[in-house]
C-alpha positions as CSV (number, residue, x, y, z in Angstrom):
1,M,0.0,0.2,0.1
2,Q,1.9,3.0,-1.2
3,E,2.1,6.4,0.4
4,K,1.8,9.2,-2.0
5,I,0.7,13.1,-2.6
6,E,-1.2,13.5,-6.0
7,I,-3.0,16.1,-7.3
8,L,-5.5,14.7,-9.3
9,P,-5.3,14.3,-12.9
10,V,-9.0,14.6,-14.7
11,S,-7.7,11.5,-16.8
12,L,-8.8,9.4,-14.0
13,L,-12.5,9.8,-15.2
14,D,-11.7,8.2,-18.3
15,Q,-9.4,5.6,-16.6
16,H,-12.3,4.7,-14.3
17,R,-15.5,4.9,-16.6
18,T,-17.5,2.3,-14.8
19,L,-16.8,3.4,-11.3
20,V,-17.7,6.8,-12.4
21,N,-21.1,5.5,-13.7
22,E,-21.8,3.7,-10.9
23,L,-21.7,7.2,-8.5
24,K,-23.4,9.4,-11.0
25,D,-26.2,6.7,-10.7
26,L,-26.4,6.0,-7.1
27,A,-26.2,10.3,-6.5
28,K,-29.1,10.5,-9.1
29,D,-31.1,7.5,-7.0
30,L,-30.3,9.5,-3.8
31,R,-31.0,13.0,-5.0
32,L,-27.2,14.1,-4.0
33,E,-25.1,16.6,-6.1
34,F,-21.8,16.7,-6.4
35,G,-19.0,19.4,-5.8
36,W,-17.5,20.5,-8.7
37,H,-14.4,18.0,-8.4
38,Y,-15.9,15.5,-6.2
39,L,-16.1,12.8,-9.3
40,L,-12.5,13.1,-9.3
41,D,-12.0,12.8,-5.5
42,L,-14.6,9.7,-4.8
43,T,-12.7,8.1,-8.0
44,W,-9.4,8.4,-6.9
45,I,-10.1,7.2,-3.2
46,L,-12.4,4.4,-4.3
47,S,-9.8,2.9,-6.9
48,Q,-7.0,2.9,-4.0
49,M,-9.0,0.8,-1.7
50,A,-9.5,-3.1,-1.7
51,L,-13.2,-3.7,-1.2
52,D,-13.6,-7.5,-1.8
53,R,-14.1,-8.1,2.0
54,R,-15.6,-7.0,4.6
55,I,-13.9,-3.8,5.9
56,R,-14.7,-1.2,8.5
57,V,-14.5,2.4,7.1
58,M,-14.9,6.1,8.7
59,D,-15.9,8.4,6.5
60,A,-14.4,12.0,7.6
61,G,-16.4,15.0,7.1
62,A,-19.2,12.7,5.5
63,G,-22.1,15.1,5.3
64,I,-24.9,13.0,3.4
65,G,-22.5,12.4,0.6
66,V,-22.3,9.6,-2.0
67,M,-19.0,8.1,-0.6
68,Q,-20.8,6.3,2.5
69,W,-23.9,5.0,0.8
70,Y,-21.6,3.6,-1.9
71,L,-19.1,2.1,0.7
72,A,-22.0,0.7,2.4
73,Q,-23.4,-0.8,-1.0
74,K,-20.3,-2.6,-1.2
75,G,-20.7,-4.3,2.0
76,A,-18.7,-2.2,4.3
77,E,-19.2,-1.2,8.0
78,V,-19.1,3.2,7.7
79,V,-18.5,5.4,10.8
80,S,-20.1,8.8,9.0
81,V,-18.3,11.4,11.2
82,D,-19.0,14.8,10.4
83,R,-19.7,18.0,13.1
84,L,-23.2,18.8,11.6
85,E,-26.0,17.1,13.2
86,R,-27.6,14.4,10.9
87,A,-30.0,13.1,13.6
88,Y,-33.0,14.0,11.2
89,L,-31.4,12.0,8.3
90,P,-33.9,11.8,5.4
91,L,-36.4,8.6,4.9
92,R,-34.7,7.9,1.5
93,F,-31.5,7.1,3.4
94,R,-33.1,5.0,5.6
95,L,-35.1,3.0,3.6
96,R,-32.5,2.0,1.1
97,F,-29.4,1.2,3.8
98,H,-29.0,-0.2,7.5
99,V,-28.7,3.0,9.2
100,R,-28.1,3.7,12.9
101,G,-26.4,6.5,15.1
102,L,-23.5,5.5,16.8
103,R,-24.9,7.4,20.0
104,K,-28.5,7.5,20.7
105,I,-28.5,11.1,20.1
106,D,-26.7,10.9,16.7
107,L,-29.9,9.5,14.9
108,K,-33.7,10.1,15.7
109,P,-36.4,7.0,15.2
110,V,-37.9,8.7,12.2
111,I,-41.2,9.5,13.6
112,L,-39.7,11.3,16.1
113,A,-37.5,13.0,13.9
114,Y,-40.5,14.9,12.2
115,R,-42.6,15.0,15.3
116,Y,-40.8,17.8,16.8
117,R,-39.9,19.9,13.8
118,R,-42.1,22.4,13.6
119,G,-43.7,22.5,10.6
120,Q,-42.6,19.4,9.2
121,V,-45.5,16.8,9.9
122,Q,-46.5,17.5,6.2
123,N,-43.7,17.3,4.6
124,F,-43.1,14.3,6.7
125,L,-46.6,12.6,5.5
126,K,-45.4,13.8,2.0
127,M,-42.5,11.4,2.1
128,V,-44.5,8.1,3.6
129,A,-46.7,8.5,0.3
130,N,-43.9,8.9,-2.0
131,S,-42.0,6.3,-0.2
132,A,-45.3,3.9,-0.3
133,I,-45.9,4.7,-4.2
134,D,-42.1,3.9,-4.7
135,I,-42.6,0.6,-3.0
136,L,-45.9,-0.4,-4.7
137,E,-44.1,0.4,-8.4
138,N,-40.8,-1.1,-7.5
139,G,-41.0,-3.8,-4.8
140,F,-39.1,-3.1,-1.1
141,P,-35.2,-1.8,-2.1
142,K,-33.4,-4.7,-1.3
143,R,-31.0,-3.0,1.5
144,P,-26.6,-4.3,0.9
145,E,-25.3,-5.9,3.5
146,G,-23.3,-3.1,4.3
147,R,-24.2,-0.1,7.0
148,V,-23.9,3.2,8.2
149,L,-23.4,4.9,11.5
150,I,-23.6,8.3,12.0
151,Y,-21.5,10.3,14.4
152,S,-21.8,13.9,15.0
153,Q,-18.5,14.7,16.4
154,D,-15.8,17.1,15.5
155,L,-12.9,15.1,13.5
156,G,-10.4,16.7,16.1
157,R,-11.8,14.7,19.4
158,M,-13.8,11.2,18.5
159,P,-13.8,10.0,22.0
160,D,-16.1,7.5,20.9
161,I,-14.1,5.8,18.5
162,P,-11.7,3.2,20.0
163,D,-7.8,3.0,18.7
164,N,-6.8,0.7,16.2
165,S,-10.1,0.1,15.1
166,L,-10.7,1.0,11.7
167,D,-8.9,-0.8,8.1
168,Y,-9.8,2.6,6.4
169,I,-10.5,6.4,6.5
170,V,-11.9,8.3,3.7
171,G,-12.1,11.9,3.5
172,V,-14.0,13.7,1.1
173,S,-12.7,17.2,0.6
174,A,-13.1,18.1,4.0
175,L,-9.9,18.2,6.0
176,E,-9.0,21.7,4.0
177,H,-11.7,23.4,6.7
178,N,-8.6,22.9,8.8
179,S,-6.0,25.7,9.1
180,P,-2.1,24.0,8.3
181,D,-1.3,24.4,12.1
182,D,-5.0,22.8,13.0
183,L,-4.7,19.9,10.4
184,N,-1.9,18.6,12.4
185,G,-4.1,17.8,15.5
186,V,-6.9,16.5,13.0
187,V,-4.4,14.1,11.2
188,S,-3.2,12.9,14.7
189,E,-6.3,11.9,15.7
190,L,-7.0,9.9,12.3
191,I,-4.1,8.3,12.6
192,R,-4.8,6.8,16.3
193,V,-8.5,5.3,15.6
194,L,-6.7,3.4,12.5
195,K,-5.5,-0.1,12.4
196,P,-1.7,-0.6,12.3
197,G,-1.3,-1.2,8.7
198,G,-4.5,0.6,7.5
199,R,-4.7,3.3,5.3
200,L,-5.6,7.2,5.3
201,L,-7.0,8.1,2.1
202,V,-8.3,11.8,1.4
203,T,-8.6,14.9,-0.7
204,L,-7.6,18.5,0.0
205,A,-7.0,21.5,-2.0
206,A,-3.9,22.2,-3.4
207,S,-1.6,25.1,-3.8
208,P,2.1,25.3,-5.5
209,D,3.9,27.4,-3.8
210,Q,2.2,28.6,-0.2
211,D,-1.0,28.0,1.5
212,W,-3.5,30.3,1.3
213,Y,-7.3,30.3,2.4
214,H,-10.3,30.2,-0.7
215,Q,-12.7,32.7,1.5
216,P,-16.1,31.5,-0.9
217,S,-15.5,27.7,-0.1
218,K,-14.3,28.1,3.5
219,G,-11.1,26.0,2.5
220,W,-7.4,26.1,3.0
221,C,-5.0,25.3,0.1
222,Y,-1.7,23.5,1.1
223,T,1.3,23.0,-0.3
224,D,3.2,19.5,-0.8
225,E,5.8,21.1,2.2
226,T,2.6,21.5,4.3
227,L,1.1,18.0,3.6
228,R,3.9,16.1,4.2
229,R,4.4,17.7,7.8
230,A,0.9,17.3,8.8
231,F,0.6,13.5,7.7
232,G,4.0,12.7,8.7
233,L,5.6,12.1,5.2
234,S,8.9,11.9,4.4
235,S,10.9,13.5,1.4
236,Y,11.3,10.0,0.0
237,V,7.3,9.8,-0.5
238,P,6.2,10.5,-4.5
239,S,4.3,13.5,-5.4
240,N,3.2,15.0,-8.9
241,Y,3.3,18.6,-7.5
242,D,5.8,19.2,-9.8
243,R,3.3,18.6,-12.8
244,Y,0.8,21.4,-11.0
245,A,0.9,23.7,-13.6
246,E,0.2,21.2,-16.5
247,L,-2.6,19.4,-14.3
248,F,-4.3,22.7,-13.1
249,A,-4.4,23.5,-17.2
250,E,-6.3,20.3,-17.7
251,L,-8.4,20.7,-15.3
252,Q,-9.7,23.7,-16.2
253,D,-10.6,22.3,-19.6
254,S,-12.5,19.2,-18.8
255,E,-15.7,19.9,-20.3
256,E,-17.5,16.7,-17.9
257,L,-16.7,19.3,-14.6
258,R,-17.8,22.3,-16.5
259,N,-20.9,21.2,-17.8
260,N,-21.9,19.2,-15.0
261,L,-22.1,21.7,-11.9
262,A,-24.4,21.1,-9.2
263,E,-27.8,23.6,-9.2
264,F,-26.9,25.0,-5.8
265,Y,-23.4,26.3,-7.2
266,F,-25.6,28.9,-9.0
267,Q,-27.5,30.0,-6.0
268,S,-24.7,31.8,-3.7
269,G,-21.3,32.7,-3.9
270,E,-20.4,31.4,-0.8
271,N,-19.1,28.0,-2.5
272,G,-16.0,26.5,-4.4
273,M,-17.3,27.7,-7.8
274,P,-19.2,30.8,-7.0
275,W,-22.5,31.7,-9.1
276,G,-21.8,28.9,-11.0
277,V,-19.1,30.6,-13.0
278,W,-16.8,27.6,-14.1
279,D,-13.1,29.2,-12.7
280,P,-11.5,26.7,-10.6
281,K,-9.2,28.7,-8.1
282,Y,-7.2,25.1,-7.1
283,Q,-7.2,21.9,-7.6
284,P,-7.8,18.4,-5.7
285,V,-4.7,16.8,-4.2
286,G,-5.2,13.4,-2.5
287,V,-3.1,11.8,0.1
288,S,-2.6,8.0,1.0
289,K,-0.7,7.6,4.2
290,V,-0.2,4.2,6.0
291,K,-0.1,4.0,9.8
292,D,2.9,2.3,10.9
293,A,2.4,-1.7,11.3
294,G,4.3,-1.2,14.9
295,G,1.1,1.3,15.5
């Protein structure tokens, strides 16, 4: 299992077209949209993983995004961690997947979740009716063997997750919301819960020469040096930062990413692609870190 720092080339989409199509289909079924570069991020991470056995994975900064549901569909047990509360997880996820809270507070029973939200009773009844129609037309959805455990907690402190307990930790464009100094502590906590020999696979935002903060997306862009320091990677770990300009030009020219921006980008200037104008200011980078077998 190779450690590396890799700016994600857009050629990944064609190299793993079957996987890309699976991700698109699942997102459509779940009524989810991708961040502007998330297809690259998801494809890179999943292409590095061995999903031919039962594994225990943390999706770090998961929200309600596609990664956790894809992994559960493949039979994994996924600990879904995000500082945002997801106790009111929509019915469409609960019907399709085995979902529970890591603690009681992390996921409310579906009826209680809507009963105590003012003005939501009608929405709840509408969702039940739509689900009933779906079941009548298509039958009960067959749940995969995997499951998702919701855990609403900051990644920098996860007291309910034991040391050395996870095969993988994955994270899609989540850790970049930490300053370069804070990133060190978050990575340390993630490494704590990995099994010896386990692998950390995360994507962040890259910067060629200095760390800087992208205000619209509230995220940091990191240099190769900062990533090596935060993830404890030696100078011998390979990196393609020397191809930054070339890979950035290819990203800017990607028709597939440019022509498939999610609707939410066009509704706000506070995101990674303000007001839906295709003008990338940074590019995604993947970090692969293996926990030392000695713990």
